[in-house]
N, C-alpha and C positions, 0 to 999 in steps of 0.2 A: 663250415656244412652248408650256412645257409645260402650263398654263393653258388655253391653245387647243386641244394635245390631248387632255386630260381632258374638257374641253368637245364637242367632237366626239364623243369615247365616250360620254359620259354619253346624248348625243341617239341614238346609232343604239341604245346596248340599251334605252334607252328608246319607242324606234317600231319597232322590230324585234321579232319574235316570238322565243322566247327558243331553241328549235330550229335559229334561221337565223344568229344571230348569236355561236353561242359564242367567235369569234374575238376577236369587240368583249368583251367581258365578260374574256377572258384579256389582253386586252391594256391592258383598266379595269383591272385589277386592277396589273397589272405599273406600270401610270404609279402607281397610288397606293403601290406601294413603292418608289417614287425618291421622292417627298413626304414619305414617313416615316407615313403614313396607314394602320397596318398593320390596323386594326378595318373599313375600307371594303376594304381589299385582300383580307381574310376574306371577306368575303360576296359582292366580283366572284369570288374563286376558288369558291366555294360557290355561284354561277346559275352557271358555266361549267361543273361536274361536273355540276349537275342535268339540262344537256344531254347530256354525254355521261362516265357516271361510269370508265370502264375509261382517260379519257386521262392516263398517265402525267404527263405535263408539266403539267398541273393541277395534280396531286396534290402532285409536288417543288415546285410555287408557295405551294402551300395552306401544307405545311409549313417556306418558308421565312418567310410572313405569319406564322402561327403564333408560329413562333421569335423573330420579329422584335417580337412581341407581346409575349414573355414567357411564352405559355402553351405551355410545353416539352411539357406529355404530349398535349397535341390536337397537337404537331408532330410528336412520335416515331409518334403512331396516322399521322397523315398518312405521313410515309415510309416505317412498315410497311405500308402499301395500297399503297407505290410501289413497292416492294420485292418485292409478290406480283406484281404487273402485269409487272415487269422484275428476276428474281434479279440479275443485271449489273449494277447500276446503279450503281456504285461514288460516285455523289455522294450517292444517297440511303443508302449501306451508310458512307458519310465522317460525313453528317449525323446518324445513328442514333449513330454513338459519342460521337461532337462532345455531343451533347444529353447523353448519360447521364453521362459526365465532367462538364457544367456541372451538373449537380441531383444531384451527390455520388455518383451512382452507380459509382464508382471500377474495382468488380471488375468489373461489367458492359461497360465502357464499354472495360479491357482487351482483354475474351473477340471485342468488335467489330473491335478496330482489327486483332486480329491474323487475324481473321476474311478482313478486307484485305487485310492483307499475303501471306495461303497464297496468294491469287489475284495480288492485284500486287506483288511484294514490291520495288520500286523505286519504291513512288509515295511520294513524298518528305511528302505533310500526314499522310499514315496514320501514316508512321515518328515525324512530331512529336508530332503524337496521341498516339501510342501512349509515348511520352515524356514528353509532358506530360501525360497520366493517371497512368505509372508513378511521377511524380514528387510528385502531390499525395497519392499512397495511400501513398506514404514519410511525406511530411510526416507524413500524420494518426498512420502505425506510429509516428513521434520523439515524438507527443505521450502516444501510451500507453505511454514506454518500451521498446518494443520495437527495441532497437538492431540484431539479430541482421538483420532481415527488413529493415533501416533500407541496411542495406550491400550487403545482394545485391538492394533494389531498384537502389541508386545503380550497381551495375555493370551492370543490365541495362537502365539506361537510358545510359548512357555507350556499352554496346557498339553498341545504336541510333542513339543519336545519331552514331557516328560512320560507320557506313553510311552515313547521311542526310549528312554531310558530305563522304563521298566524292563523291555525289551531288550536290549542290549546296554548295560551299565558300562560296559569295557571301550565304547566308542569314543576316544578321545573328542571326535569333531562335533556330538550330540551337546557334551557339556561347553566347546568352547561357542557353539552356537545360541548354547541358553548363556553365556556368558557377554558375549555380543547383544543382544537382546536387553537384558540388563542396562546395558551401560548406554543403551539408546537414548535413555529418559535424561544424560547428563544433561542438556542443552532445555528441558522441558522447565516450567517455575515448579519451585516447591510447593507453593498455596496450592490445597484441592490434589496433591498429585497423589494417587492410590493404585498400586496396580493388582490386581489376584495374582498370585504363586501358588502353583499348586502344593499341596505339602510334600513332596516324592523330590522336590527339588529342594524344597529345605530341610530333608533327611530327620522329617516327623513322622509318627506311626500314629496319626489320632483318627481315630473312628467316627468322631461327630465333624470334626472340620475337615475338609477335601483341600480348600486355599485359604492362604491370610494374605490381607492387604497390609502392602509393604509403601513405604513411604519414598521417596529421591535415596534419602541416606541408608537407609538398608537395603535397593536395591541395587548400589554400584556397590556394597561389600557384598552382595550375595555376586555380586560379577566378580569382585576378585577373589572369593569359595569356589565359583566355579570353574576358572583359568588354572586355581588351583590344584582341585580334581582332574583337571584334564594334564598336567603337567606330572602328577603320579603315576599315570598312563604313559605318558608319551614324554620325558623329562627332559631328553635331549633337543625340545624343536624348539628354537631360537625365537619361530613367531608367535608362541604362546607366552613364552617372558618378556617378549616386548608388550605384549596384550597387557599380560600382567601387572608392568611398571606402569601401561598409561593408565589402567584402572586405579591403580594407587594412587596418580597425579589427579587424575579427576574427583575421586574420595577426598582429596586434600584442598582440592579448590571447592568443596560445597563444604566443608568444616569453618568454623570461626575460632575454634580454640586452638591455639597458636602450638600449645607444646603437642597435639594430637598431629594438625598440618606437618610441623616439622619431620614426628615418622613416620608419618604415610609419605612423604616426599623421599626422605632415607630409604624408605622401603621401595621405592620405585626407579631411584640409582642404581641402587645393589640388583635388582633385576636387568635392568637396562644393559649394565654391565658384566653380567650376566648372559644375557642375549649375543651384546657382541663376545665375547669371548666364545660363543659357540660358530659364530658366524661374523665376523669381521667386514665383508666383503657388504652387509647388506647396507646403503644409504640410510636406510629409513630409521635401523635403528641409533646410528650415530646423530640424526635428527629428532629423532625423542630426547636420545638424553642431550641434547641440548637448551631442547625448549623446556626439562626440567630444571636443568643445572642456574637458567635466566630467570629462575622464580625467585620472590624477594626470600624466599625464608631460606634457601639455597644460597642465590649469592655469588656463584662461581662462576664470574662473568669469560674468566680464562678457558675456562672449563667447557661454555658453552659455546665458545669461538672456535677452538681447537676441535669439538663435534660436528660445527657446521661444515669447516673447512676440510672433514675429514670425510665429511658427506660429499661433499662436492668433489672430494677426490676420487671417490669409488662412484661417482654418477654423477658427471659434468653436467647434463642438464636436467637437473635436479632443481626444479621451480622451486618448491619450498623452501630447501635449506636455502638458497642463494636470499629469501626472502624472508626466512627466521634471521640469517645473518644479517642483512640491511636492519632489520629491527633492532637487534643487539647495536647495531651503530647509531640508529637514532635514539638509545638508551644512553647511549654514551656520548650524548651531544657531539656527535661527528655527522652533520647531514648531509657532506660531502661523500662520504663512505659510502653512507647509506642511500643516497642516492644512486650511487655506481651499481650496487648490487641489486638493487629496485629493479631500476633499468637491465641489467641482465636477464632478469626474471623476466620479465616485461618481455626482451626478444624471444626469450625459449615459452612463454605460454602466453598470448596477447589476453585471453580469457581468464586467467587469472586473479580473483579480484584484490587476494590480501597485498599483491605488491603495489596494485593500484591507492587503496589507500595510505599504505605507508607513504607512497610521492605527494597523495593528497597529504597526508600528516606535513612532508617539508614544505609544498608550498605554501601550507597554512604558517607554519612558523617563519615562516621569510614574508609575511604577506603579502603574496602573489595572487593577480589578478584570477590566475588558470584554477585556484583551490577550488571554486563551485563549479567548476565544470569537470576536475577530477573527480569530485564525488560526487556528481551527479551519473557520472560514469560505473561509480564504483556501486551503482543502483541498478542500474542499466546489466551489469554484469551479474549478479543475484544479491539479494539477502543476506547481509553482513551488519551485525549492530554496530560497528564505529562507523562505518560506512553511514547506516540510516541517519544516527546521530550527527555524523559532516555535514551530512550534505543539509538537512535541516537547521541546522547552529548558521549555514553559510548563507540559505534563504531568507531567515531571521532577521540578518546582520545586515542583509540589501535593504530589506521590507523597511527595519526601521530607521535605515540611514537615509532620511530626508534629501539627500544633497545628490543623492543618485539616484533619484526617479526621472528625473528630464536625460540621461545620459542612457548610449546606445549598450553599455553593458548591462544596464536596468532592464532597456524594450527589450535586447535577447536572450539574459538568463532568466529573467522574469517571466514575463508572457509571452514572446516568441516558444519558448522551449516546453512552455507549460510548467515551469518548477514549484508551485502549489501544491498542483494534486498529485504529482508526485513525490515531495517532501512530505507531505499528509500519508499516503500509499505507505511509504516509510515506515513512518513512526507507532501509524496504525499496528502496522506488522511487529515492530520492535515493542509496542504496549501490552502486545498480547501476551509474550513472554518475560517481560520486565517489569515488574511491576513494582519497583521501587524505587523509581527513577523519575522525583518530582521534576528535575529538570524537565524530562524528556515528555511529561505533560503539559506543562506549561508551555514547551514551545510548539506541542499540536493545537492548543491552543491557540495559539496566535494564529497558526498557519489556516486554522478554522475557521478564527473569526474575521481573520483576512478574506477567505472564502464565502463572507455572509452565512455561516455553516452554526448559526449561535446556540442552537440544542447542545452539537456537539461540542462544540467551544469550553458553554458550560461545564459541562460532563469532565470534560479533562481537567479543566481547571480545578473544578470540588474534586478531583483528586489528590491534584497535587498539593493544595490546601490542608488535606486533609496526612498528607505524609509528611510536610513541614512542622504538623504543628508539636512534633519532639524536637525536631530538630532548632525550630524556631527561622524567623526572615522570611516569616509567611507575609509581610503587607506588599508585596508587589503582586506575589500572585492573587490574594485577595479583591485589589484594585482590579486586574485582569476580569476576574469572576465578576465583578461587582458589573462591569460593562457591559458584559455577555448576558448575564440576568436584566439589565437594563434594558438588552437589546431585544429579550423575549418578553418584555413585560411583565416580569416578574418584578415591580420596584421595590416590593415592601423589602424581597430580598436582598435588592442592591441596597438599600438603604441600612440592612442589617449588616452587607458586608463592608460597608464604607467605616459607620459606627466601627466594628471591628479593629482596625484598622489601629495597633499601637502608639506606631511613632508620631511624631508632629505633624495635623495634617498640613499638605503643601497644596498649590493650587488645582492642579489636577482633582486631587481628591475632594478638596470642596464645592467646588463647579459638578465634578458628577452628583456628591450628594445633592447637592443644592435642585438641581435636570428631576433626580427621582424623587424628590420629597415635590416639585413642582406636580410630577405626575401624579402623587399620591392623593393633589391637594393641597397638602398642608404647608399654604404657601406662607407662615411667617417663618416659619424654619426653614425654609429655601432662602425664603429672603435673608438671613440671617448667614447661613452657611454663605453665601453671596457677597456678603458685606464683608464677611472673614477673606474672602477668595481677595476680594478687592484690594484688601489692605498685602496681599502677598506678592500681585502683580508687578515685576521687574516691570515692564517694558508698555508702552502706552497704547501697544495693537489688543494687548493681553485686558491691561485696564479697559478699552474699548466695547471688549466683546461682553465683560462680564458687566459692566453699564446696562448695554442692552438686555443682557439676561434677567436685570431689577429692575427693567423698563419693563418689562414681560410681566413680573408680577404686578408689579404696580398697579397697572392697565385692570390687570385682575382682582386688582382692587376695588376697581371703576375711578380710579384717581387719576385723572386726564392730565391736568395740572400736573401734577409727579411725574407720569409718566412719560408728559413733553419736557418735562427738561430733564429726567436724566439719559434719552435719545439724544437733546442738545449736546448736553456735557459729553457721550460717546464720539460725536460728531464733532467733537472740536480735540479729540484725539488725533494722532499722526502715527500710522497711516488710521483711517477712519473704519468702523465697524460695515461692513457693506450690508449687511443684513440689518445692521441699526440704521442706515440709510433709508433701505425699503422701507421700514418699521413709520421713518419719522416722515416718508412719503405719504403714504398708506393714512397715517393717523392726519395727517396734513388734511388728505382728499376727505374722511372723515368729517371732521371739524371743519370742511367747508373753508379751509385753510388756504386760499392759492398760493400766496407768497411761502407759505412755507413747503406746497408742496411744492414749487418753482422751482426754488432754492435746492431742494432734496434731490430731486429732479436734476438739475443742472450738474451738480456735483455726483450723481450718481449714472452721466453720462460720458464721464470721464473711464468707465469702465467697461463701455461697448467692446473694447479693443480683449479684455479680457475673459478665456474660454468659460471660467468658472464662475462667473455671476451673468453673463451676456443676455442667456436665458432666463436670468429670475428679473432683470431692469428690463428689456423687454415686451413683458409678460406685462409687467405696472403699468409700462409705460402705456399699450395697448388697451390697459382698464384705463386708463386716466384716457385715453382717447374716446371712448366709447361715454366717459361719463360727460365730456365735454358735448355730448351730441357729435362724434367727427370719426365713426370706424368706419368708415372710409379709408383711413390714413392708416389701421390696423394690417392691414395685407403688407402695404409698403415697408409698414418697422418689421416688419416679421421676415420680410425677404430680406434685408438688408442683413438681419443676424444671421442666414442663413450665406449671403454671402462675404460675409466676415468671417466667418466657421464652419464652411463647408464640410466639418469632421464632426460634426457637433451629430449624433442624432435628434437630440431634445430639440435643438432649432430649426430642424426636417420635420417634427411632433409639431413644436407650436407652431408653425407654418399652415402643416393642415388642419391643424385644429381652426384656427382665423379662419382658412378658407370655407370647412364648415359651417363655422358661426355666418360665414358670407354669403352661402349657397351660391360659393364658385370650387366646391370639391373639386381637390386633385388626387387624384391616387397614387400618381408619381410622387408626389411628397411624402406619403406617407410611407412608399414600400423603402425610403431610401431612409426612412429611421429606422426601419425596420429591418434591413441591412444592414447599417451602422449598429444597429445594438445586437449587442451578443447576446444568443438566449432565444432573442424576441420578447420583449416586455408585450405583458397584459397590454398596455394604453397601446401600444404602438398597433399592436394586433384591432383591436378596437377602431382605433385609427384609419385604418386599411380597408376594413367592411365597410363604415360608413361611407367611406369616400365611392368605394365600390359600389355602396349605394345609391350614391348621387348622381354618379354615373350612366346605374343602368346597367352595371354588371355583376348580375347578380350571381353566376355560378360563382364567380372571384369570390362577391360576399361570401357568400356561403363558406367558400373550401377557407377563409381567415376567421371567421366566426365558428368553423367546427375548430380550427387548429385552437382556434381560443379555448374553444370548453374542452379539448384534449388536455393544456398544457396546465388551465388555472383551472379543475374542476369545483370548488371550491368557492368561487366567488359567483358572486348571485348575477354582478353586471356583466358578463358573459353570455350568462342565458338568458338574459334579458337581450343583449343584441344578436344572439341568435335567433328568440323569438321575432327582434325589428324585421331581422333577415328573412325570414320565414312569410311574414306580413307583408313586405315590403314586395316579393319576388312573388306573389300568390297567381300573377299572373303567367310565370313561367313553371307550368304545369309539371314539367318533368326532373325540377329541382325536387319537387316535396310530393310527388303520386306515390312512394314511396308508400306513405303514412298518410292517411287525408287529415285525420285528427291530433296532428304535431303542433299546430297551434296549441291547439286545447289542452294538452300537455304539457305546452313548453308556461303555458298562460296560469295552469295551476301546480307547477316547477314554482316558478317567479314565487308565487303568491303565497305557498303554504307553506315552504321547506323554512326550517331554520339557517338564516345566513350570519356570517359576523357582521359586529358593528361597524365596523373598520370600511366594510366595501360600501363607497358611497361616490358614483362615479356620477356628477352632474351629466357629462358629458352624454352618457348613452341615457340619464333620464329624459333628458333632452329630446332625443332623437325616439325615444318608447315614446312619448307623448305629443309627440306630433308625426308619428310611424300609425304606431296601432288604433283603430276606428275602438 
C-alpha cells in the first residue's frame, strides 16, 4: 500500500507543475518520513516550500525531517521559522526546547520549556521535558562537584514532576524520572544532605505541609518506590527492572547494617535476573548483574565472571564490561589477565577513566615507575575518587623520598608537569564529597605545605586529627599539624600539638617543640627540649644542628662563653652544621676574635661550591670585608658566587644588592634574579626598581615598583619603594603627571597606615633616606 502511494505521488509531482502540486510534495514528504527515508523527505518538503514559503505546516514537517535525519541545527532553524509564522505554535516551541536539550544546550532548553509553561502551565510533555533537561544539567554539575547546585536542581525537578503526576499519574515515564532524580544523590555526602520532596510523590495527604525534607537513605528508598510504581504501569519493561535492581544496590552501599545490606543486594540480583529474562540481549543488564555479584556480601565471583563475559558476548565493543572484568581479575590476584582486559578496554575507548585506573593499580602493585604518570592521566580524563587518591599518594611518596630529589624522574614528574597543584586540585574535590577519610586530609595537608600554603595545610591537618581521634594513631598527623601551625606563627598552638603526642617523643618532635618554645620566649623549656633531643641523636650531623640550636638559646641568656663552647662542639662534629659555622664566625666578629673568625671562615670557604650555602657564606664574607674596611672586594666575592652558581637567583640578587651599596647598580643582575625566581620575589622586584632608579631608567623603575605594589599590597616596603621611585623621577613629569599629589599621598600612606612588624627592609630604608628630601 505504501509503495503504491509513493509511486502515485511521484508520478503527480513529476507530471504537474510545482505551483499546482504543493499538496503532492507535502504528502510525498510525509510518506518518505513514514518509510524512514529522511533525506528524500527533506527534499520533498523543500520543494513544497518553494511553492509557498509561508506554509506553517511545511516548515514543521521540514523540521521533523531534519530532526529525524540528525540535522539538529537545520531542524532548529526550520522550527524557528515556523514560530515566526505562528508564535502560538506549542508544537514548534516544544520541538525547539527538545532539540536544544538533545544537543546539550541545557540552560537554553530550560528557558524554552519555561516559556512554554508560562503559556501552557498544564502541558505535561513540557513539564516532563523541563524536568528531563534539569536532570541532565544536574548530572553535569555532579561531575563538576557542584553538589549544592545538584541538591537545588533535585528539589526543582521533583516539584515539577509532582505537578505532572497530578495531571497524569499513569505515565510511567514521570515516575521513572522521579526515581532517577532521587538516585542522583547517591554520590553526595550524607552529612547535611536534605532534599525537599513534595508530599504528592510521598503519597501523603497533608494540608499543613507541602514538602518533606529527606536524607540520603530516604531519597534512595523513595527512588526504589518510584521505580516500583513505574513497573506497576509497565511491568514488562526490562530497563525499569534494571533501574530497580541498581537502585537496591545503591541503597545497600549506603547502609551499614549487614543483614539489611544482604537483603537489598539479593533483591537487586532478583530484579536484574527478571530484567535479563525479559531482554537477554541487553549487555547493560548482564554487566549490572556482574557488578552486584562481585560485591562482598554476595561474593559470587563465578557468577560475576559469567555475567561480564555474557555482556561482552552480546556487545563486543563494551568498554564497561571489559573494565569490570579486569577489576574482577585484579580482585582475584591475577594481574596478567587484568592487564589484558584493561588493555582491550583502553583500545575500545581511550577516554574511559576506569580502565586507566585499573592499569595504574597494576603498575602500583608491581612498583613500576609509570604509576604516577598513569594516575596523572586519570586526573586529566576526569575526576574519579580512586584516581585522585592514587595520584596524590604517588606525589606524596615522591616528595618524601629524598633520594629522588636530584633525579630526572622527580624533575619531570613533579616540577615539569606541575604535579603539586594537580594533586591538590584532585584531593580538594575528593574531600568536598568524602568527609571521613583522614588519610586524604593528611595527604592534602602535606601537599599544601609543600606549596607553602600553610593556612590550608593547617585546616586539612586539623580535620585529619579530629577524624583520627576515635580511631587512634593521630600522632604523626599531630606533628604535621604542629609544623603548619609553627609556619603560621601560631606558636602556642603548635606547642600544644607537640605536647599532645602520646607516643615517646622522637628527635623531630623534640626539635619542633624546642623551636616553638623558643619563639614563645620560653627559653628554659626550649633548652630542656633540645637537651633531650641531643640524647636521641643517632648521627653526628644531627648532633651538630641540635648544638647550634642550644647555642642560639644560650646567647639569648647572654652567656657568650657558653654559646662559643656549644658552637665549637658543633664545629667538631663531622660533617659540621653550616649555620653553626656561620654563627661561630659572626660571634668571632662581634667579640673581635680574629683568630676564631678566620678559622670559621676558612672552614666555611669549603662550602662555596654547595648551592645550598654559597649565598650565606658569601654574604658573611662580604660583611667581614666591610668591617675590615675593604668594601671594594665585596663586588668581586659576589661575582665569584654568580660565576660558580649562575642558576641561583639568590646569587644574582646578592650581586645586585652589593652593586647598589657600592653605587654601581646594575639592572641586568637584578633582572636576572627576577627572571630566575618563580613568581617574582618581593626583594627581587625591589632590587630591579632601585637599580633602574640609579641608572636613571625611571619608567622601568616605576614599572617594577608598581608590579611590586600589585603583588605585595600588604607590605610597607613596596609602598616606600614606590614613593622613592616617584621622588627620584620627579623630573620626568610624564611618569607622575596623572596625579600631582601622588608623593604626598604615598608619604601619608607609608607614615600613617598600620603595617606588620615583620616588614623591615633595610635596603628600602637606606634608599628612602637618601632619595627623599
